[in-house]
Residue, then its C-alpha position, 0 to 999 in steps of 0.5 A: m843434254g849432258v849424259f842424257v845423250f849418251l844413255p840410249l847408247v847402252l839402254p838396250l842392255t836392259a833388253w837382254p833379260v827378256a830376250r832371254l825369257a821370252a821365248h820360254h815364258l811368254h806366248p811366242r805372238t806376245a814375245t815377237r811383238l814386245l821384242t820387235g817393238f823394243s828393238g825398234v824404239l831402241a834402235v831408233c833412239s840410239t841412232l838419233c842420239l849418234a846423230l846429236l852427238m855428231v852435231v854437238g861434238t863438231a859445233q866448234l869444228p870447221g865443216n860442221p853439219l850445222p846449217d849456214g845461219w848457225s855459224d855465228p861464233e856465239v852459237r857454236e859456244a852455245v851448243p854443248y861440245d864434246e870433240v871426241a865423242g863428236k869425232a866418234a860418232i861421225p863413222a859410227l853413224i855412217a857405219v850404222l846407216v850404211s849397214c842398214a841400207r845394204a841389209a834393206w837392200r838385201h832384203h828387197r834383193v832377195r825377195r825380188r830374185a825369188g819372185r823371178a825365179l817363180a815368175g813363169l810358174p802357175g800363179t798359185s798360192v803354193v809352188v812345188l819346184s822339182d828339186e832334189s834339195p828338200y826345203a820350204y819357205a814362205l815368199p811375201g809379196r804382192k801374192d803371197r806364195v808358199v814355195v816347197t820342193t818335191s823332195m820336202l813333200a816326199t819326206l812327209t806324210g798327208p797330215e805332216r804336209r798339212a802342218l808344213f802348209a799351215h806353218e807357212r800359211a802362219h808366216l804370211d798371215a801374220r807378216h813375219h817377215t816384217f818382224l824379222l826385218t825390223v830386228q835385222l835392222a834394229a841389230r845393224a843399228n846397235p849391236f846391243l840389240r843382237p840377242l833380240r834378233t836371235a830371240v825373234t827369229y826363234t819365236t816367229e817360228r814358234w808362233a807359226d808352229e803354234e798356228a799350224a798346230t791350231r790349224v791341224g789340230s794335232r801339236r804331235v803331228v806339227a812336232r813330227a813334221v818339224g823334226k822330219a823336215a829338219l833332219v833332212s832339210r838345209g833350210a830355205p835356200v835364202a837366210t832372209l826368208a822364213g823357212f819350215a826347218v830353219a837353222g836353230p834350235v829345232p829341239r826346243r820347237v819340238a819339245a815345245l810342241l810336244g808339251p801343253a800350249p802356251v797361254a796367251h797374255v797381253w802382258p806378263s804378269l809382274f810377279t813372275r821372271a818374265g813379267l819383271a824382265a819385260w817391265g824392265a825393258a819397257a822402262g829402259t825403252t821409255v827412259s831411251a826415248l825420253c833421254s833422246a827426246n830431251s836431247a833432241v829438244t835441248l839442242l833445238l831450244i839452244l839453237k832457237a835462243a841463240t838465233p831465229l831458226 
């Protein structure tokens, strides 16, 4: 196992360059999928290696996590041993599991509460709330719904309202909440993945902006709607729901909409900065997966050779 068990803990650093460049140089749909994929794999690998460190680091300590059948002294001697790393991995792994569980539960609770708040209203795909606070957001569920307040609608013109609804429908159609939840859990599992979470939060909004521009037929109308909504909106009432004017780099979104439409590529060219960064992140993700798999298989082979499983 050796140093390979530690590498997945720091290999998320290889994805930082693509997190910075993807939002500017890749189509937002491509950027969202790439960054979410990298985040998910890197988070799983680092969590697995934390678990392996806990096992191998405490193999010779009383109360170790090895099953009773592996408690023979010869088996303990055969297992790689690092007491300091093992003891440190225990609270780290517990913190990761608790943090991810809390994030997943909060996401579920917010969606459930939002659904209950709309339970008495007509079961239409668009729900208009009489509220002086201007906001709009997409609420996924058994029946996807777009929630908007009368104050927000009063701020926008007819074409801008169509842009708003197209934006929120794009969030629901592309299941952006799954991307956002994945990167949120990944960032909880490994703090080095937080830049990817920030980037995906932005690229999902840009993805919805581009879809809205296509459906409405005017990038300028969508840019105007985003800008006007940002001036008056406080965002969605809960942070885990995708909102039309979320807190963040709204000027960058408006500037991108006023420029030419991004070109969609399945994978960026190697001869660009974004392409080099993407390939670097892909290499880091691959090495992380190989290292975690190597460490897990090595431990199983050692235990299998020492005693029948």
